[in-house]
ZAMARGU-4260 file (C-alpha; in steps of 0.2 Angstrom, whole numbers, plus 5000, padded with zeros to 4 digits):
<rodrens>
0) 4997/5000/5000 | 5005/5017/4995 | 5005/5032/5004 | 4990/5040/4993 | 4982/5024/4996
5) 4981/5025/5013 | 4975/5044/5014 | 4960/5037/5004 | 4956/5026/5014 | 4957/5040/5031
10) 4944/5047/5020 | 4934/5032/5014 | 4931/5026/5035 | 4915/5032/5041 | 4913/5047/5051
15) 4913/5045/5070 | 4895/5044/5076 | 4891/5061/5090 | 4885/5049/5105 | 4868/5059/5111
20) 4864/5065/5127 | 4852/5050/5130 | 4866/5037/5126 | 4876/5038/5142 | 4873/5031/5154
25) 4866/5039/5168 | 4877/5040/5183 | 4870/5032/5199 | 4880/5039/5219 | 4878/5022/5230
30) 4881/5028/5249 | 4882/5012/5257 | 4895/5013/5272 | 4896/4991/5271 | 4907/4986/5258
35) 4897/4969/5253 | 4881/4978/5253 | 4889/4991/5241 | 4897/4979/5229 | 4881/4972/5229
40) 4872/4988/5227 | 4886/4996/5213 | 4883/4979/5205 | 4863/4982/5201 | 4868/4998/5197
45) 4879/4992/5181 | 4868/4975/5178 | 4852/4991/5176 | 4867/5000/5165 | 4873/5015/5172
50) 4887/5020/5180 | 4888/5020/5198 | 4900/5028/5208 | 4901/5025/5227 | 4903/5035/5244
55) 4906/5025/5261 | 4896/5039/5268 | 4884/5055/5268 | 4901/5067/5271 | 4907/5059/5258
60) 4893/5060/5247 | 4889/5076/5246 | 4909/5079/5241 | 4906/5072/5225 | 4889/5077/5222
65) 4899/5095/5225 | 4910/5092/5213 | 4902/5082/5198 | 4887/5086/5189 | 4881/5074/5180
70) 4873/5062/5194 | 4854/5056/5191 | 4851/5047/5206 | 4854/5044/5224 | 4856/5026/5230
75) 4857/5026/5248 | 4860/5019/5263 | 4849/5025/5279 | 4859/5018/5294 | 4876/5025/5291
80) 4891/5031/5303 | 4896/5053/5300 | 4888/5069/5300 | 4871/5062/5295 | 4862/5047/5289
85) 4856/5044/5273 | 4836/5050/5274 | 4844/5066/5280 | 4856/5065/5267 | 4842/5061/5256
90) 4832/5075/5260 | 4847/5088/5259 | 4852/5081/5241 | 4833/5084/5237 | 4833/5102/5244
95) 4850/5107/5235 | 4850/5094/5218 | 4832/5095/5216 | 4831/5083/5200 | 4841/5072/5206
100) 4829/5056/5208 | 4834/5046/5225 | 4829/5027/5232 | 4834/5024/5250 | 4835/5008/5257
105) 4838/4997/5276 | 4837/4983/5285 | 4831/4988/5298 | 4818/5005/5298 | 4804/5005/5287
110) 4799/5023/5283 | 4782/5031/5278 | 4778/5040/5261 | 4778/5057/5270 | 4795/5054/5277
115) 4804/5052/5263 | 4807/5065/5251 | 4795/5069/5235 | 4798/5058/5222 | 4806/5048/5231
120) 4807/5029/5237 | 4811/5019/5248 | 4815/4998/5250 | 4820/4986/5264 | 4833/4974/5264
125) 4838/4962/5259 | 4836/4969/5243 | 4831/4958/5225 | 4843/4967/5211 | 4827/4962/5198
130) 4814/4974/5207 | 4829/4987/5210 | 4835/4986/5193 | 4820/4992/5187 | 4814/5003/5201
135) 4832/5013/5194 | 4829/5012/5175 | 4809/5018/5179 | 4815/5032/5189 | 4827/5036/5175
140) 4820/5032/5162 | 4803/5039/5164 | 4810/5056/5172
</rodrens>
């Protein structure tokens, strides 16, 4: 192949496709202090087709939210150590970043709909992967 053939091949190659915003996977912030439970939640986020970002407590989650503008959903445990629990985090996120969808989970608490931010949802542990994946997809695809 001579240089002129290479140059002509370069122009015959299809143009690079421009990604539409909807083609980019949504980013889900997973906040869970227990490593194994966080890993399981991250797996569910990935299985749903989204990109996970991990935090071990509310303080780390807020720092991530302040540094990034691409978080679409907060997936948080309620009972965590630190300056605030997951419920307080959910209310803070809803107030400061209203477009972010919120899923709260707990193995010990049961919440009434009035206790959680508007348009959020609550699930008791143990989490059923199919249900969680369907809920994340519903919240993010039908926003």
